[in-house]
C-alpha angles and dihedrals in degrees: 000000000000100000095192093053090044090055100042094046096045121129116267121239095199137038115277126176130192135190121251108276117248111268093020101069118140107216092193092069096048118207096346121135134218124256110218123228094182135029119272128221111269091012108157094239130111131182113260136191105203109287093344127089135194124201122202126189121192123197112177100299099341119096130189123183139176137178142188086233120060091205090060090055091051091046092051092046092052091046093052094046091049093050105035139026100259136154117222106217096183132227115016112259105145130024129161090344091308113127111216117196110187112198136172094263098040146302129297118203120193144147100220095140091049091049091053089049090055092050090056096041095053097036097248099120095104097037121112118257128241129211099231128038096228136031106251093205096057124076112203116234139173090271099209095186096044124113115265117243132199104292094200093053092046092051091047090054093049093049090050092051092048089055090049090052087070087086100017112069088170091076100038096098099043093047089052091052093051090047091064091073101052094113094064111007119187133193092269091056093047090050090052092049092048089050087064088056090050089052091050090048089068096046106031094144097055117121145137123296120208112187119203094228128054110088129254105271109145114225125181132196127192138173141158141198125230119249089332096159111083092200101060102000092239121150126238123228123209128192142164133184125208136188093221098297099351116099107219105161139016142158144171114210136172110236119249096232136036113262116222095203141021089250091056091048090053 
């Protein structure tokens, strides 16, 4: 059974209306809307049980779920075991190389094991560590005269670091900078990427801490440089969103157009 299709095409218990989709408007009916009989993909509607809620995430054949009501978790577990051949592993501790440590005061998410794996894979296990992931006095460039390095290995390193950035916002920007030179990497680019590994070598157990208490006030921070990229003179924007002291979203992205002033870049 396709669980996603089963959910999104389920019968609705309340009235839901949608506008006519672009390209499929019927001019003969004017500005009228459609009344749905079944749920639509991406419809902002979730199943509820009074004041309680249960969240289920499916990745291929792995399922994780949680609820504000312990009885809902037990009910869902019994339902799945009675319908499918499933193995209940227990409390979530490891998922998609994310280590989840649930403690009394909150939850700590890290990728320590994956970081150690990268150290071994790229031969950086015995290298000395550095305090910052990128040299602040060096601006990365195309490096036309530099010696060419193995493109496959460089791309493999960048992809691995991007996956690690899922729990390490401290390397998001520098990994993005190194990723700009994947088409023709040189020794200088490889050295910069390996410096990130040297930085990680000294803080392998870093991660994100999500305390249980603290409220739900959403706070956002943003910043940008000015013409920071030496290749195309584009600026880079940085932002993070927090529920009080819980980091829930972050990104570092090069802007689409060239800013002509610091104000425009901001």
